[in-house]
C-alpha positions, -999 to 999 in steps of 0.1 A, spaced: -171 440 -13 -168 441 -52 -192 420 -72 -189 413 -109 -219 410 -133 -222 381 -157 -209 399 -188 -179 412 -168 -172 377 -155 -173 365 -191 -146 391 -199 -126 378 -170 -127 343 -184 -116 357 -218 -87 375 -202 -76 343 -184 -78 323 -217 -57 349 -236 -31 350 -208 -29 312 -206 -23 310 -244 6 335 -242 24 319 -212 53 297 -221 52 261 -207 84 266 -187 68 295 -168 35 277 -162 39 269 -125 51 305 -116 22 322 -135 -3 299 -118 9 311 -84 6 347 -96 -27 343 -114 -50 350 -84 -32 384 -78 -35 394 -114 -72 385 -114 -78 406 -83 -60 437 -99 -79 432 -131 -113 429 -115 -106 460 -93 -96 481 -123 -124 471 -147 -152 473 -122 -147 508 -108 -179 519 -125 -200 489 -115 -193 487 -78 -224 481 -58 -230 464 -24 -242 428 -22 -239 402 5 -205 385 7 -220 351 10 -214 329 -21 -208 292 -30 -175 278 -41 -162 281 -77 -130 273 -96 -112 303 -111 -83 281 -124 -92 244 -130 -70 214 -128 -49 205 -159 -41 169 -171 -5 157 -171 15 129 -187 48 121 -170 73 93 -168 77 68 -140 98 80 -109 93 117 -118 72 143 -98 39 158 -109 20 187 -94 -17 196 -99 -29 232 -93 -63 249 -89 -76 282 -76 -109 284 -57 -132 313 -48 -161 315 -24 -171 328 10 -166 315 35 -133 302 20 -140 267 7 -122 236 19 -107 215 -8 -105 177 -6 -87 154 -31 -100 122 -46 -84 95 -68 -110 76 -89 -137 87 -65 -119 75 -34 -105 100 -9 -67 102 -8 -50 89 23 -28 119 31 -13 103 61 6 77 40 32 104 30 29 96 -7 9 128 -14 18 164 -5 -11 188 -3 -4 226 0 -30 254 6 -23 291 3 -54 312 4 -75 302 -26 -46 283 -43 -44 246 -38 -19 220 -51 -15 182 -50 20 169 -55 32 133 -61 70 134 -56 77 100 -72 51 87 -96 45 50 -103 23 34 -129 -3 28 -102 -8 65 -100 -24 66 -134 -59 78 -126 -84 106 -127 -79 130 -98 -107 152 -85 -106 184 -63 -139 190 -44 -143 225 -29 -171 229 -4 -185 254 21 -218 258 39 -234 270 7 -226 241 -16 -197 224 -34 -180 224 -68 -155 200 -83 -130 197 -112 -111 168 -126 -78 161 -143 -61 129 -155 -26 119 -147 -10 93 -170 23 77 -158 43 60 -186 71 35 -181 105 51 -182 123 49 -216 149 21 -217 182 24 -234 183 12 -270 189 -25 -275 217 -35 -299 207 -67 -316 231 -93 -331 238 -85 -368 229 -115 -390 241 -114 -426 217 -130 -450 229 -140 -485 204 -154 -510 219 -185 -527 190 -195 -550 164 -168 -559 131 -172 -576 127 -154 -610 97 -140 -629 68 -163 -635 44 -162 -665 14 -185 -660 -22 -188 -669 -53 -187 -647 -59 -221 -632 -22 -231 -632 -1 -234 -600 31 -215 -592 59 -220 -566 83 -193 -555 113 -206 -536 145 -192 -523 174 -205 -503 199 -185 -483 229 -187 -460 231 -170 -426 262 -157 -409 263 -164 -380 238 -193 -382 224 -195 -347 196 -220 -339 178 -196 -315 182 -165 -337 166 -175 -370 151 -148 -392 114 -145 -399 103 -151 -435 76 -126 -447 60 -128 -481 44 -98 -497 24 -92 -529 25 -55 -540 36 -46 -504 6 -64 -489 17 -92 -465 5 -127 -473 -4 -154 -448 -13 -191 -450 -48 -195 -465 -67 -216 -490 -50 -197 -519 -15 -193 -505 7 -219 -489 39 -208 -471 66 -232 -459 97 -220 -442 126 -239 -428 162 -234 -418 178 -217 -448 149 -218 -472 113 -204 -477 87 -214 -503 54 -198 -514 30 -219 -534 0 -206 -553 -21 -238 -559 -47 -222 -582 -38 -190 -599 -63 -162 -605 -59 -128 -621 -59 -114 -586 -26 -132 -579 -7 -111 -604 18 -87 -590 53 -82 -575 61 -109 -549 87 -100 -523 104 -123 -497 117 -104 -467 140 -122 -442 135 -101 -411 158 -100 -381 160 -76 -352 192 -63 -367 179 -57 -402 162 -73 -432 172 -88 -466 147 -91 -494 143 -104 -530 114 -96 -554 101 -109 -587 70 -104 -609 43 -130 -614 22 -125 -645 -11 -143 -647 -27 -144 -682 -64 -149 -687 -74 -185 -689 -96 -199 -717 -131 -185 -715 -161 -209 -711 -174 -193 -743 -152 -180 -771 -147 -142 -768 -163 -141 -734 -148 -117 -709 -123 -125 -683 -132 -130 -646 -137 -99 -624 -110 -91 -598 -105 -78 -563 -138 -88 -547 -145 -70 -515 -172 -68 -488 -184 -35 -474 -210 -25 -447 -219 -60 -437 -251 -59 -416 -274 -84 -400 -292 -93 -433 -273 -77 -461 -238 -69 -474 -224 -47 -502 -201 -64 -527 -177 -45 -548 -152 -56 -575 -130 -44 -603 -136 -51 -641 -117 -78 -659 -83 -70 -670 -90 -75 -708 -88 -54 -739 -96 -77 -769 -131 -90 -760 -163 -71 -765 -177 -45 -741 -190 -58 -708 -228 -56 -705 -230 -63 -668 -222 -86 -639 -239 -114 -619 -232 -118 -582 -234 -153 -567 -235 -164 -530 -228 -196 -512 -234 -204 -475 -204 -217 -456 -205 -255 -452 -224 -261 -485 -214 -260 -522 -247 -246 -535 -240 -213 -553 -271 -192 -560 -274 -162 -582 -283 -130 -564 -295 -107 -592 -318 -117 -621 -305 -91 -645 -269 -80 -651 -259 -49 -632 -236 -24 -650 -218 -8 -620 -191 -27 -600 -211 -27 -567 -242 -45 -556 -261 -48 -522 -269 -85 -515 -300 -88 -493 -320 -117 -478 -291 -131 -457 -297 -148 -424 -283 -133 -393 -256 -154 -377 -248 -173 -410 -215 -170 -429 -213 -166 -467 -189 -166 -497 -194 -144 -527 -181 -143 -563 -188 -123 -595 -192 -132 -632 -189 -107 -661 -213 -108 -692 -208 -95 -727 -225 -102 -760 -206 -135 -764 -214 -150 -731 -206 -152 -693 -170 -153 -679 -156 -177 -655 -164 -168 -618 -140 -146 -599 -121 -159 -569 -146 -162 -540 -143 -139 -510 -133 -149 -476 -159 -158 -450 -182 -129 -441 -186 -131 -403 -215 -122 -382 -219 -100 -351 -200 -110 -319 -215 -133 -294 -228 -119 -261 -202 -109 -235 -198 -131 -204 -209 -126 -168 -210 -90 -156 -197 -83 -121 -197 -50 -102 -167 -50 -79 -159 -14 -68 -182 8 -48 -178 45 -42 -202 73 -34 -211 80 -71 -194 53 -93 -191 16 -97 -164 -5 -115 -179 -30 -140 -160 -60 -152 -170 -87 -177 -155 -115 -198 -149 -111 -235 -172 -129 -260 -164 -164 -270 -167 -154 -307 -154 -118 -310 -155 -117 -349 -133 -86 -353 -145 -70 -321 -144 -32 -320 -155 -25 -284 -183 -26 -259 -213 -5 -248 -224 -5 -211 -260 0 -201 -273 8 -166 -307 5 -150 -321 15 -116 -333 -16 -98 -371 -21 -102 -373 -1 -135 -369 -11 -171 -353 21 -182 -319 11 -196 -296 40 -204 -261 40 -220 -231 47 -197 -207 54 -226 -212 70 -260 -184 54 -279 -171 18 -279 -150 10 -249 -121 -14 -258 -113 -29 -224 -133 -54 -203 -137 -30 -174 -154 3 -171 -161 29 -143 -197 40 -144 -199 74 -128 -226 99 -120 -247 74 -100 -269 83 -71 -257 74 -36 -279 48 -19 -296 38 -52 -294 2 -65 -284 -5 -101 -280 -33 -125 -257 -34 -155 -254 -52 -188 -229 -51 -217 -231 -54 -255 -202 -61 -279 -200 -44 -313 -181 -50 -345 -185 -36 -380 -216 -57 -385 -235 -44 -355 -243 -51 -319 -243 -85 -302 -270 -97 -279 -271 -82 -244 -251 -100 -217 -268 -113 -186 -277 -86 -162 -254 -81 -132 -265 -86 -96 -281 -55 -81 -256 -33 -64 -262 -4 -40 -240 27 -45 -227 35 -10 -217 68 4 -181 79 3 -160 60 28 -143 77 58 -118 65 83 -130 48 115 -131 65 148 -106 56 175 -107 24 195 -111 27 233 -110 9 267 -77 -9 263 -74 -37 289 -48 -64 298 -60 -100 296 -28 -118 307 8 -111 316 37 -135 320 64 -110 331 78 -103 296 47 -100 275 11 -88 279 -21 -98 260 -42 -67 252 -78 -63 242 -97 -31 232 -132 -22 221 -138 -16 184 -145 20 172 -180 33 176 -180 44 139 -166 21 112 -165 48 85 -188 29 61 -164 -1 56 -154 -31 76 -124 -25 99 -98 -50 90 -66 -36 105 -53 -24 139 -20 -9 149 -6 -9 184 19 15 199 36 13 234 57 36 256 72 35 291 51 54 316 64 89 321 80 91 285 66 108 254 81 86 227 57 61 212 70 30 194 53 7 170 46 -28 184 33 -45 152 46 -38 117 20 -60 99 -15 -50 110 -35 -70 135 -69 -83 123 -83 -92 157 -88 -71 188 -66 -94 209 -29 -90 206 2 -102 225 28 -76 230 63 -93 233 96 -80 245 86 -61 276 108 -55 306 97 -73 338 86 -48 365 84 -19 340 52 2 337 38 7 302 10 25 283 -6 15 250 -25 32 222 -43 17 192 -52 28 157 -80 13 135 -79 13 97 -104 5 69 -105 9 31 -105 47 35 -73 48 56 -60 50 91 -83 65 118 -73 86 148 -54 71 177 -71 60 208 -65 76 242 -35 62 260 -44 32 282 -40 32 320 -6 23 334 1 -15 334 30 -30 353 47 -60 335 44 -85 364 36 -122 358 1 -133 369 2 -162 393 -32 -159 411 -52 -192 412 -84 -175 400 -92 -169 363 -84 -136 345 -111 -113 331 -136 -121 304 -138 -97 274 -157 -87 243 -192 -84 258 -220 -80 232 -257 -75 236 -287 -86 216 -325 -91 220 -328 -59 240 -363 -55 253 -381 -33 279 -371 -55 308 -345 -79 296 -315 -85 273 -291 -112 263 -254 -107 270 -225 -127 253 -188 -127 261 -155 -145 254 -136 -169 275 -107 -154 296 -72 -159 282 -58 -166 317 -76 -195 333 -58 -196 367 -49 -229 385 -77 -249 369 -104 -251 342 -132 -225 343 -164 -239 359 -188 -211 353 -195 -174 350 -212 -147 371 -228 -116 355 -231 -83 374 -248 -51 364 -251 -15 377 -271 15 367 -253 41 346 -231 63 368 -234 40 398 -208 17 414 -234 -5 431 -230 -38 412 -258 -64 415 -253 -101 406 -277 -112 379 -274 -150 386 -271 -167 420 -255 -198 405 -229 -197 378 -237 -205 342 -214 -228 322 -220 -213 288 -209 -179 276 -243 -162 272 -271 -153 296 -304 -136 294 -307 -109 322 -343 -101 333 -359 -78 358 -346 -46 343 -363 -12 345 -377 1 313 -357 30 299 -329 27 324 -293 24 312 -271 -3 327 -234 -13 326 -224 -50 328 -194 -70 337 -185 -107 339 -165 -127 363 -151 -162 356 -148 -189 383 -128 -220 388 -122 -244 418 -100 -217 434 -128 -191 434 -142 -162 414 -117 -142 394 -113 -105 386 -141 -86 368 -140 -78 331 -139 -41 320 -174 -27 323 -194 -26 291 -208 5 275 -241 16 289 -271 -3 274 -306 11 277 -334 -15 285 -358 -5 258 -371 -24 228 -365 -9 194 -397 6 179 -413 -19 155 -391 -48 165 -406 -83 158 -399 -118 171 -388 -149 153 -416 -170 140 -415 -208 136 -439 -225 112 -442 -256 90 -444 -246 53 -477 -259 38 -461 -265 4 -427 -280 11 -432 -293 47 -400 -277 59 -398 -263 94 -390 -226 88 -377 -200 112 -383 -165 98 -375 -130 110 -384 -97 95 -362 -68 106 -376 -34 115 -344 -17 103 -323 -24 72 -293 -2 62 -268 -4 34 -247 -35 39 -270 -50 66 -270 -88 68 -287 -114 89 -266 -135 112 -281 -167 125 -269 -186 156 -277 -219 172 -274 -216 210 -256 -184 203 -230 -201 180 -230 -188 145 -246 -211 119 -244 -194 86 -256 -162 68 -290 -160 52 -309 -133 34 -342 -138 53 -346 -170 72 -333 -205 81 -348 -239 72 -344 -271 91 -344 -298 64 -337 -329 86 -357 -357 102 -354 -339 135 -328 -350 160 -314 -335 192 -292 -311 173 -324 -294 160 -336 -287 195 -325 -255 212 -324 -217 209 -321 -201 174 -312 -164 174 -308 -139 146 -292 -104 146 -291 -77 119 -258 -61 113 -253 -23 107 -285 -15 127 -292 -4 163 -291 -39 176 -322 -55 158 -323 -91 170 -345 -119 182 -346 -156 192 -368 -186 193 -365 -218 215 -377 -251 201 -384 -278 227 -386 -316 223 -424 -316 224 -427 -288 198 -402 -305 175 -422 -338 176 -454 -319 167 -439 -301 138 -423 -332 124 -456 -350 123 -472 -321 105 -442 -319 81 -445 -356 72 -481 -352 62 -472 -322 40 -442 -339 24 -461 -371 13 -495 -360 0 -516 -382 -23 -529 -367 -56 -566 -375 -58 -579 -389 -91 -613 -383 -107 -609 -413 -129 -585 -443 -131 -564 -453 -161 -586 -462 -191 -582 -466 -228 -599 -455 -260 -592 -467 -295 -587 -439 -320 -585 -439 -358 -557 -458 -375 -559 -482 -346 -540 -460 -322 -546 -466 -284 -552 -436 -261 -545 -444 -224 -557 -416 -201 -567 -407 -165 -580 -375 -148 -567 -360 -116 -585 -335 -93 -558 -309 -98 -523 -308 -113 -497 -280 -117 -477 -270 -148 -447 -287 -132 -463 -321 -131 -442 -351 -143 -455 -386 -152 -444 -419 -168 -463 -447 -185 -452 -483 -182 -462 -515 -201 -453 -547 -181 -429 -526 -160 -411 -513 -191 -412 -475 -196 -430 -465 -228 -411 -440 -250 -401 -436 -286 -423 -422 -314 -454 -425 -292 -468 -393 -277 -479 -382 -242 -493 -350 -228 -514 -334 -202 -539 -305 -197 -535 -285 -165 -570 -270 -168 -588 -304 -169 -563 -325 -151 -562 -351 -179 -530 -370 -186 -528 -392 -217 -505 -414 -237 -511 -423 -273 -496 -456 -287 -493 -456 -325 -489 -494 -329 -510 -516 -306 -499 -552 -313 -500 -587 -297 -468 -579 -278 -486 -552 -258 -507 -577 -238 -503 -571 -200 -505 -543 -174 -503 -506 -182 -494 -482 -154 -492 -444 -151 -471 -429 -123 -476 -391 -115 -454 -368 -95 -465 -332 -88 -444 -314 -62 -443 -336 -32 -475 -355 -42 -477 -388 -60 -503 -410 -75 -504 -443 -95 -531 -460 -116 -530 -493 -135 -550 -509 -163 -549 -547 -170 -554 -558 -206 -551 -596 -208 -572 -625 -221 -606 -616 -237 -603 -579 -228 -570 -576 -247 -583 -596 -276 -613 -574 -279 -591 -542 -278 -567 -557 -303 -595 -567 -327 -610 -532 -325 -576 -516 -331 -570 -538 -362 -604 -529 -375 -599 -492 -370 -565 -494 -388 -580 -513 -418 -609 -490 -419 -587 -460 -420 -567 -474 -448 -598 -483 -467 -613 -449 -463 -581 -430 -470 -571 -452 -499 -535 -445 -494 -503 -466 -495 -495 -482 -462 -474 -509 -444 -492 -541 -441 -463 -555 -420 -440 -531 -402 -402 -533 -402 -386 -564 -387 -352 -581 -388 -347 -614 -407 -316 -636 -405 -307 -660 -433 -289 -693 -431 -258 -676 -445 -258 -651 -416 -271 -624 -438 -294 -599 -419 -322 -580 -437 -347 -554 -428 -381 -567 -441 -415 -550 -445 -446 -554 -466 -465 -526 -483 -500 -525 -498 -524 -503 -517 -498 -491 -541 -499 -476 -576 -472 -468 -602 -464 -434 -587 -458 -448 -552 -423 -442 -540 -404 -462 -514 -374 -449 -494 -350 -463 -468 -335 -441 -441 -309 -446 -413 -308 -418 -386 -328 -396 -410 -302 -401 -438 -315 -418 -469 -300 -451 -479 -297 -460 -516 -298 -499 -518 -280 -518 -545 -313 -534 -556 -344 -512 -558 -374 -524 -537 -398 -547 -556 -431 -528 -550 -449 -552 -573 -444 -581 -549 -452 -559 -519 -422 -570 -500 -392 -547 -495 -358 -558 -481 -327 -539 -471 -297 -561 -465 -275 -550 -436 -240 -559 -447 -218 -573 -420 -243 -570 -392 -225 -558 -361 -227 -532 -333 -215 -506 -357 -246 -510 -378 -270 -501 -349 -293 -471 -353 -329 -461 -361 -339 -474 -395 -370 -460 -412 -390 -469 -443 -415 -446 -460 -441 -453 -488 -458 -423 -504 -477 -410 -534 -502 -383 -541 -527 -400 -518 -506 -399 -487 -476 -412 -469 -470 -440 -443 -439 -447 -422 -425 -476 -402 -393 -475 -382 -373 -499 -360 -346 -491 -334 -317 -516 -340 -301 -505 -307 -276 -533 -301 -294 -541 -268 -319 -566 -257 -332 -588 -285 -310 -571 -311 -279 -579 -290 -291 -615 -287 -295 -616 -325 -259 -604 -330 -247 -631 -305 -267 -657 -325 -251 -645 -357 -217 -648 -341 -226 -684 -331 -234 -692 -367 -202 -675 -379 -181 -694 -354 -195 -727 -364 -188 -719 -401 -151 -711 -394 -127 -732 -415 -95 -747 -403 -64 -725 -399 -42 -721 -430 -7 -705 -434 2 -677 -457 37 -664 -460 41 -626 -463 70 -603 -469 74 -598 -431 66 -632 -416 40 -659 -414 2 -652 -414 -24 -676 -399 -58 -673 -416 -92 -685 -404 -118 -682 -432 -155 -677 -421 -187 -664 -435 -177 -629 -425 -156 -613 -398 -163 -581 -377 -140 -566 -350 -169 -569 -324 -166 -607 -325 -150 -622 -293 -119 -638 -309 -88 -649 -290 -55 -662 -303 -32 -686 -283 4 -697 -288 6 -730 -269 -13 -719 -237 -2 -682 -239 -29 -657 -249 -17 -634 -277 -24 -597 -278 -19 -573 -307 17 -560 -308 46 -552 -331 55 -590 -330 19 -604 -333 -4 -584 -356 -40 -595 -350 -67 -583 -373 -88 -595 -402 -107 -588 -434 -144 -592 -441 -137 -628 -451 -113 -640 -425 -96 -635 -391 -58 -632 -393 -28 -633 -370 6 -625 -384 39 -635 -367 65 -609 -377 100 -622 -384 95 -657 -369 122 -674 -349 125 -708 -332 107 -694 -302 76 -690 -324 73 -727 -329 44 -746 -313 7 -750 -313 -15 -721 -324 -52 -719 -315 -81 -695 -324 -111 -694 -301 -144 -678 -314 -167 -672 -284 -205 -673 -290 -236 -676 -269 -236 -714 -271 -200 -720 -264 -166 -716 -279 -154 -727 -314 -117 -736 -317 -94 -742 -347 -58 -755 -340 -27 -755 -362 6 -772 -352 37 -751 -362 62 -771 -342 86 -770 -372 98 -807 -367 90 -816 -403 110 -789 -421 145 -795 -435 173 -791 -409 211 -793 -407 219 -812 -375 257 -808 -376 290 -818 -390 300 -787 -409 328 -763 -398 325 -725 -400 359 -719 -416 382 -744 -436 419 -737 -444 435 -762 -469 466 -764 -491 461 -765 -529 460 -799 -547 445 -815 -516 410 -830 -514 383 -812 -495 354 -831 -481 324 -814 -463 300 -838 -447 270 -832 -425 238 -848 -411 204 -836 -423 168 -845 -415 132 -836 -425 98 -851 -433 92 -854 -462 128 -860 -472 144 -827 -479 162 -816 -510 199 -806 -506 217 -781 -528 252 -765 -526 261 -729 -536 294 -711 -541 293 -674 -536 255 -675 -543 258 -696 -575 248 -732 -577 276 -758 -577 276 -780 -608 289 -815 -601 317 -828 -624 348 -851 -622 365 -827 -597 334 -817 -577 312 -845 -563 279 -840 -543 265 -870 -525 232 -874 -505 221 -907 -490 199 -914 -460 206 -887 -435 241 -878 -447 250 -852 -474 285 -843 -485 305 -821 -510 339 -833 -522 364 -812 -543 394 -831 -556 428 -814 -563 415 -781 -549 430 -749 -562 432 -713 -551 402 -704 -574 380 -727 -553 383 -703 -523 350 -686 -513 318 -689 -493 300 -722 -497 264 -726 -487 244 -757 -480 206 -755 -484 183 -782 -469 146 -776 -477 113 -794 -480 77 -780 -484 76 -769 -447 108 -748 -450 144 -754 -443 178 -741 -433 209 -726 -449 244 -730 -435 275 -711 -447 312 -724 -447 342 -702 -456 369 -721 -476 404 -706 -478 430 -723 -501 468 -714 -499 497 -724 -521 525 -748 -511 552 -730 -492 530 -701 -482 523 -693 -446 492 -709 -434 465 -681 -432 453 -675 -397 417 -687 -394 394 -661 -379 361 -680 -374 330 -659 -372 298 -671 -358 274 -676 -388 239 -685 -376 217 -708 -395 192 -691 -418 156 -703 -414 138 -706 -447 100 -703 -444 77 -721 -467 65 -703 -498 28 -696 -506 -1 -711 -484 5 -747 -473 -25 -769 -470 -27 -786 -436 -42 -821 -436 -78 -819 -424 -93 -843 -399 -113 -869 -417 -141 -868 -393 -150 -831 -400 -150 -813 -432 -147 -775 -432 -179 -757 -445 -173 -737 -477 -173 -700 -472 -202 -677 -483 -203 -671 -521 -199 -634 -516 -166 -637 -498 -132 -648 -514 -119 -683 -506 -83 -692 -499 -65 -710 -527 -68 -748 -525 -40 -773 -531 -44 -808 -546 -59 -833 -521 -33 -849 -499 -5 -828 -512 11 -796 -500 22 -767 -521 58 -772 -529 80 -742 -519 102 -728 -547 139 -729 -545 151 -700 -523 168 -670 -539 205 -676 -542 229 -652 -525 249 -629 -547 
């Protein structure tokens, strides 16, 4: 044996390092194979003088460690290492802390002496991970790690469509002054111009890309792009470039923008500083830097002032009292989490410059990350995942902290910011429980910690499960068999979720897979078998660690159909509640039931190694569990079950594994008690064993209920379902379990006790009483024997809960509960009640204050209030706020104040926002009024009035909630408004006819309905319903004959409905009844006579137009209108008389216009072919509002003085409509 000293081993490592630096990368693999031989020769040569005998025993160590690789997808990678130690160490490979599944065929492991290699022949991106080689022998273990990064394969270059961009209009140089605006615009043509391949417009200033902001507005469309600078600063000066970017190339155009200094606030003052920047922003300070003004003619700059402004306000405050000479200043005194703007002003001997452009918002630290979840478990590491902060604020990364459960010693798991939202925490202790939390960081600092994760126990490394065993046949139909097997004795530390079944013919050696997808249950039907053939089966089990060893081959089973009348075998026997002389056995129903349904089961047992089976039950049991008693302590037994039906007892199940009749040391039984605090009936069980992953499984009559951590509660009124046997078992233990049986009598007893505990009565030391305090406040109080901090209570006055500005409170130490009423008035007469709830206990106490008792208390309260005012000598309200309604529907808030002086100040508030009334309060009169304009539901809220001076302050408030008496007040106002509504009037608009109903005032909350005849109208494009503060309106857009009829407005109020009606039947307007043709063809020198019938009341006016111009009567042209007939006669008509003639019939209610086309031809010419076209009548609406005659029995009230009135016509006369515009 040759042993090296420490110094010589150091020289060996140096030799290795030098050799590795000289080796070319192409020869790397070959040298790594030869390196162990070179090392042995070198050590033997160098240590000839230092040979001495030592024991050959030594732990493992790595002579050549793993090296990291980066490869492309679908290429191979190979990891090498060389190990020393005696005995020769065994090397195992891990990926991210999980042992590699070498049976999958994906990984190739090779071992030659001390050289080990791991090869992945065809890499995928999922293979990106950290790989670990762990060498171990009986003297210890050592490990080394390397990373493998698999990148996506490089794709061939993509050739994009070439788009030629030609600028048609370009922007030129701009010369402007500070404060001006500038616009740079360019248009271009694209070839080809494809809608889905438009270029991207990018604007730059001095090669710095610009984006939409407060200072820059960018607009880009198809073939143009515009950049607007709404308010120029000196900072905006520079070369502006427009780049039109496509995937095939770019086109650009540039121009210079010059910004001259604007006029200074003071002559010869310096220009504004430029390029304001923020550095080292922290929780409560930032560093502001800038550049001097770009000026040369003004005097030298003496210093600078820095201003700040909090975002959301417009209040700029100066940060430094004296000018600073350098262009950098730390601004302190900021509030964490607030955002600020900054600007700088320059100072010289002539004055102060204009402020610079303000900075962008200075953000704060990120918000806390979201919920932290630990999802991966290995022997020494855990995968932590979390959600990103809702407000990242330029997030840089995360820091992860870990803490052992039960301690407060938080340590960092990473030493530099981690950018992803998942992290593998390694180096943890196996079996220890940890909690984790995460903090986000940006350039301003760390965020608050996230919520702590749930505790997680680091489990040992997973292994594959052991082999299943005892394969049995449960049913056979001649071409398939139903198999069952027992689960492996060792799960490998993880749940077994997959099974694989193989089959073969008896006497052959070739095994064939039965199921390609894995089986999750231990019952599987094998299809496709040959009738009469003999088969064998074997089963594999798999968990997260991989595929376990195969089971032993089963016995020979012949594929013959079962046709016996008795049932087949039961299966899956389990045991619980094992005691010294008894145990409980459970099983599953047979798959093959025979010729009839199963009527019961028989349980048999035999001592271990014996075939002498003893029946445990004389009569069969109908359920699938049974408690076997009379066993010998310490003796092992095997059990089997037989099912029975009407035909007899069937075949026995496969014997169970031996079970020893001996209770587990320290085992306890289930206890059943009634909780003294909640009154719940609680079944609890404390396990004597708990391992990693152990859980409690509760069953009711041996049927699973749910999973609990340590108990089960029955929160019902107790019915038959709550009576029976409750059992519990602990998983991942040696069979820790117990049960408890609740009978009918015991349930009745526990329910009676539970009711007493659920409905306790809180004892009171004193009932509800009152005490009058200063300022006339009333204190209602009572005292309980004992209350907890979670006590809740309510005070009522005449069954109405008391709340608002009054105060209530309690003292747990003394048990006193009190309520203080600030204003005790006449309205408070009645019964006061206090209701208390504390846990399940309740109590109630009442106090009656009526009659003389109330009058005495009220007089004492008034006296105390007056005495307080007299002693304090301060301003106060002699009458608190109230609502007052005038005859004109005006609503005012009214209060009275007293004990004032000149310095006293009065203020109005709504929702804590001050109201500035049009008329200041008259404090001299002592009465203050606040008019509420257009009182409606929108004016609801809490109104407050304050009176104060140097002696003190008093306050009164009222909640105008729109409910209760205030809602009734609004309804009453609506009643007065409805009664004041005037009759409907008509107003012609540019789009139609508008019906108006004037009233004292109008609000949208009023219940107003419009009707046309009997049809209810709704707001639409045809009927526009609305109003102004002085009237309710309904406009008919583009009226037609269908819109004629009776129009009604209904104003609903508390005392009924107010109606106003207007008849728009249209019977009285001027109309053309008939007699006129559409087209007239006549020979010249003939006489043309156009005659028609007209009607209207009052009698309409008739006028004739030719091509839009009025026809002037003369000897040739004669117009005639008498009675209901009107005519136009043209003697000796000529060709010049051809054209379009129009007849207009109109009175004050409107009229109609009819067109006639006259065509005159010469003698001898061919008669023109008449092509009549349908020319509809044109309805002429009345002009201006028309007064509708009012009923003589009721005169419309005049509107309020403050609202405009509609124009009035002369009594008994309508407004005459002007002559309609002639057509041109």
